[in-house]
C-alpha positions, 0 to 999 in steps of 0.5 A: 499500500506504500506506493500509493498516491492519489487516495480518496479518504471518506468518513460516514458521519461526516457532520460529527463535531469530531470530523474537523479533528480527522481532517485535520490528522488526515491532511497533516499526513497527506504525503505519507498516505498520497491524501488527496481527497476527502468525502464526508457523507452525512444524512444531515445535510446541513450539518454535513455542509457547514463542517465542511466548510470548517475543515476548509477553513482549517487545512486552510489555516495549516495551508494544506492540500486536502481537498474536502467536500461532501458526498452526494450520496454514500455510495459516492462517499465509499467508492474506490476510497482506500479508507472508509472512517466510520463514526456514525450515531445512530439518531444522533446525541440527543437519542443518547441522552434518552437512553442515558436517562432511561438507564438512570430512571431504572436504577442503572448507571447511564452511559452511551456505550455499557449497561441498559443504554450501551445496549440500546445504541448496540442495537440500533447501530449493528444493522447500519454498521452491517448496511454500510460494511456490506456497501464499503465491500460492493463500491470499495472492495480493497478499502479498509473500513476504520470504525470508531462507531461505538461500541467499538469493538461490538460493532466491528465484531457484527461487521466481521462476522456478517461481512467480507469487509476488511476492517479494524476497530480503533479507540484512543482509549486505551493509547491514553491511559499509556500516555498518562502511565508513562507522565505518571512516570515522568518520563517519555512515552517512546520509553513505556511498553505497556502489555494489555488485553482485553474488549473495547471499553473493557481492558486493563494494563497489565504489565509496565515496562520501563527500560526491561523493567517491570514496574507496575508495582511502582506505579501501584505504590505511588498514590501522587502517580495514581492520581494523575492517570485518570481525567478525575478520581475514579478508582479506589488505590486499594482495589487497583493494588489488590488487582495488580492490574490499571483499567481503563476508564469505562471499568468505573461502570462496572467496578463502581456503578452505584458511585456512578448513578449516584453522581448522576443523580446528585447532578440531575443529568447526564453526559449525553445531555450535556453534550447535546447542550454543547452541541446545540449552542457551538452549531449555533455559532458556527453557522453564524461565523461560517455565514458570514465567512469567519472562517477563523472565528469559528476554528476559534469557537471549534476549539474552545468546544472541544476543550471543554468538551474534553476538560469535562469527560468523566466529571459527572460519573465521577464527581458529579461535576458539569461540562458547565463548570468553570474550571470544566476546561482544558487550555491546549491545542486540540489538534497538535495533542499527543493523544486523541480521537484522530491520533488513533486513527492517523496511527492506522492507517499510515502504519497500514501504509508503511513498510515498519510495524508499529504497534498500535491497540485496535480492535481485531480477531482474536486469532490466539491472542489470549488464549481463552476468547474463540480465535474468530471474537475481536478483542482490543489487544496490541497488534503490529501494523504495516503493509496493509496487513495487521499481526495481533500481539500473543498476551497470553490468558486473562488474569483471574480476578478479570476473565470471568468479567470479559468472557461474560461481556464476550457472551453478551455482545454476541447476543446483542449482535444477534438480537439486533441482526433478527430484531428479537426481543426475547434476544435482547433479554437474553443478552441483558441476561447474561450481561454483567452491567445489567444480569437480571431478566424482570427489568429488562422488559421495561427497559426495552419497552421505554426504549420502544416508546421513545423511539431508541429500540424497534423490536419484535 
């Protein structure tokens, strides 16, 4: 793949507020990638056109060469694209807010990828993702589908089990944790190698190698260092020490369900509701500025939005904080951040186009990477990526402390995919019964009924 030029990139869900980050990354690597054009597709035509103009202003500011346009159709976006990035949110952020509110009303934390809200997201997203992947398989059979769409691991599994598309799932959560671990150790990220395994939003660092020495014990013994690992205090340090592992932040919704729910109730809102408010105000400002030809002002508005959204990440669930608190803001250049949404995408794409293997954590077929999991199941593990190939790293067996949880969540993923494909309410209830984040039969019927009333999920 390294010799190609004039590559076309497509982004499904191009009206997303994250699209300019992706456009920045592709433009930044345009020469190495041979990237000529980025085509945005989104069913919300007004929004995607506004985002497209913002992306053009960004490329112009960077004195870039990447051409960006809005697709006339999904087929137009996908046809002959070398890379198709999928970042769709079926139902929009408003439906996310509905899902999270229903979860809280039924006594579960409201989080878009885990618990009842995660199940609802999977049920309505799986059929759409499979349909898009089949179109990619037909119109761009050699193209790579880079799946951002959440729940990322589960959606990647649905796509790879039901289509022949070349697909890899990506998430910036593990690399962000690795970066924070390096900062906690006060060393360069290049000096640290983390042994990591699990599923998407369900992974753990089990060893930390610094200059050939495993320093996990040193980090776990250092309270000051542990305080820096997460955006807000999430995990009791004694719990981390007794596990001997460092979880990604989404394990908070398994290990501290009651605290997460209590904080959400205390805040009297959900992350989805706050993001919806942030997005509404962002779009209002962008519309005015772009219509007036004020591209520079629009980019400033957008940067401020990203810093407020990132600065408030997990604060509501972990500490009853709010995105609208005075201190819920960062002051950095999100485009040039060392980690983040666009960095993981470009790490994977650059690696696929390069000759030198690079180690990146992605969601791929297991193929023996984790001894306890089936070969065809999707896992989140470090992989060697180069020349259009992705080779998962052998991680051995899962630690006893997490093996049962991972296997149960994988059983849930299989069941919820089957429910989404068939539209069966009984299979959806079975999935919820198997799911450790829920694990009850009786509440599932009423929860699904509430999702249906709000038009979040449609089952038979």
